[in-house]
C-alpha positions as CSV (number, residue, x, y, z in Angstrom):
1,M,-135.0,-126.1,-84.2
2,T,-131.8,-125.7,-82.6
3,R,-130.5,-128.1,-79.7
4,S,-131.5,-126.0,-77.2
5,D,-134.9,-126.3,-78.6
6,L,-134.3,-129.7,-78.0
7,V,-133.6,-129.6,-74.8
8,E,-136.7,-127.3,-73.9
9,I,-138.9,-129.7,-75.1
10,L,-137.9,-132.7,-73.5
11,A,-137.5,-131.1,-70.5
12,A,-140.9,-130.0,-70.6
13,Q,-142.2,-133.3,-72.2
14,F,-140.6,-135.1,-69.2
15,P,-141.2,-132.5,-65.8
16,Q,-139.5,-135.6,-63.4
17,L,-136.0,-134.9,-65.7
18,A,-134.2,-131.9,-64.8
19,H,-133.0,-129.3,-67.1
20,R,-129.3,-130.3,-67.1
21,D,-130.2,-134.2,-67.7
22,A,-132.3,-133.4,-70.3
23,E,-129.5,-131.5,-72.0
24,L,-127.2,-134.5,-71.1
25,S,-129.7,-136.4,-72.8
26,V,-129.7,-134.5,-75.7
27,K,-125.8,-134.0,-76.0
28,T,-125.2,-137.5,-75.5
29,I,-127.4,-139.1,-78.2
30,L,-125.9,-136.2,-81.0
31,D,-122.3,-137.1,-79.7
32,A,-123.0,-140.9,-80.3
33,L,-124.6,-140.4,-83.6
34,T,-121.6,-138.2,-84.7
35,Q,-119.2,-140.6,-83.4
36,A,-121.0,-143.6,-85.3
37,L,-120.4,-141.2,-88.4
38,D,-117.5,-140.2,-87.5
39,D,-116.5,-144.0,-87.7
40,G,-118.6,-144.7,-91.2
41,H,-121.4,-146.3,-89.7
42,R,-125.1,-145.4,-90.9
43,V,-127.4,-144.6,-88.3
44,E,-131.3,-145.2,-88.5
45,I,-133.9,-144.0,-86.7
46,R,-137.0,-145.9,-88.0
47,G,-139.7,-143.5,-88.8
48,F,-137.4,-140.7,-89.2
49,G,-134.7,-141.6,-91.1
50,S,-131.1,-142.5,-91.7
51,F,-127.9,-141.1,-91.4
52,S,-124.6,-142.0,-93.5
53,V,-121.8,-140.7,-95.2
54,S,-121.1,-139.9,-98.7
55,H,-117.8,-139.5,-100.1
56,R,-117.2,-136.7,-102.7
57,A,-114.1,-138.1,-105.1
58,A,-111.1,-135.1,-105.6
59,R,-111.9,-132.6,-108.3
60,I,-110.4,-129.6,-110.3
61,G,-112.9,-127.0,-109.2
62,R,-112.7,-122.9,-110.3
63,N,-112.3,-120.0,-108.2
64,P,-115.3,-118.0,-109.1
65,R,-113.7,-114.6,-108.5
66,S,-110.5,-115.3,-110.5
67,G,-111.5,-118.2,-112.7
68,E,-108.0,-120.0,-111.6
69,Q,-108.5,-123.9,-111.5
70,V,-108.3,-125.2,-107.9
71,A,-107.6,-128.6,-106.6
72,V,-110.4,-129.8,-104.2
73,P,-109.8,-132.6,-102.0
74,E,-111.8,-135.8,-101.5
75,K,-114.2,-135.2,-98.8
76,R,-116.7,-137.5,-96.3
77,I,-119.9,-135.3,-96.1
78,P,-122.8,-136.7,-93.7
79,H,-126.2,-137.2,-95.6
80,F,-129.8,-137.9,-94.5
81,K,-132.5,-139.6,-96.1
82,P,-136.0,-139.2,-94.6
83,G,-137.8,-142.4,-93.2
84,K,-141.4,-142.9,-95.1
85,T,-143.0,-141.9,-92.3
86,L,-141.2,-138.2,-91.8
87,R,-141.4,-137.8,-95.5
88,E,-145.4,-138.6,-95.8
89,L,-146.0,-136.4,-92.6
90,V,-144.0,-133.3,-93.9
91,D,-145.8,-134.1,-97.2
92,Y,-149.5,-134.2,-95.8
93,Q,-148.6,-131.1,-93.5
94,T,-147.8,-129.3,-96.5
95,G,-150.6,-130.3,-98.7
96,D,-152.6,-129.5,-95.8
97,R,-151.7,-126.0,-95.2
98,K,-151.8,-125.2,-99.1
99,A,-155.6,-126.5,-98.7
100,E,-156.0,-123.9,-95.7
101,Q,-154.2,-121.1,-97.8
102,D,-156.1,-121.5,-100.8
103,G,-159.8,-121.9,-98.8
104,H,-159.0,-118.7,-97.0
105,A,-157.9,-117.0,-100.3
106,A,-161.1,-117.8,-102.0
107,G,-163.3,-117.0,-98.7
């Protein structure tokens, strides 16, 4: 799903919301989430999951083409941990689809 898909869904679910307002809403939420992570905060959306920033220490890597050693600087990377509700929903739906596929294959 892309940002524009999210805007389309939001605009469809709330017809009183103009398309550009739906677009502004999605942009505002994502910008706030990005800014909070950039500031080093953790963002939790109950039932969905939490976003945080992980730190990777500097290390010595290897160029796969030449085999030469390369210094890789430390990094801050975004990390997402799904919430229990989301994990269960995805797991249940995956199990549901597998059962349906097994049923069609056997029948």
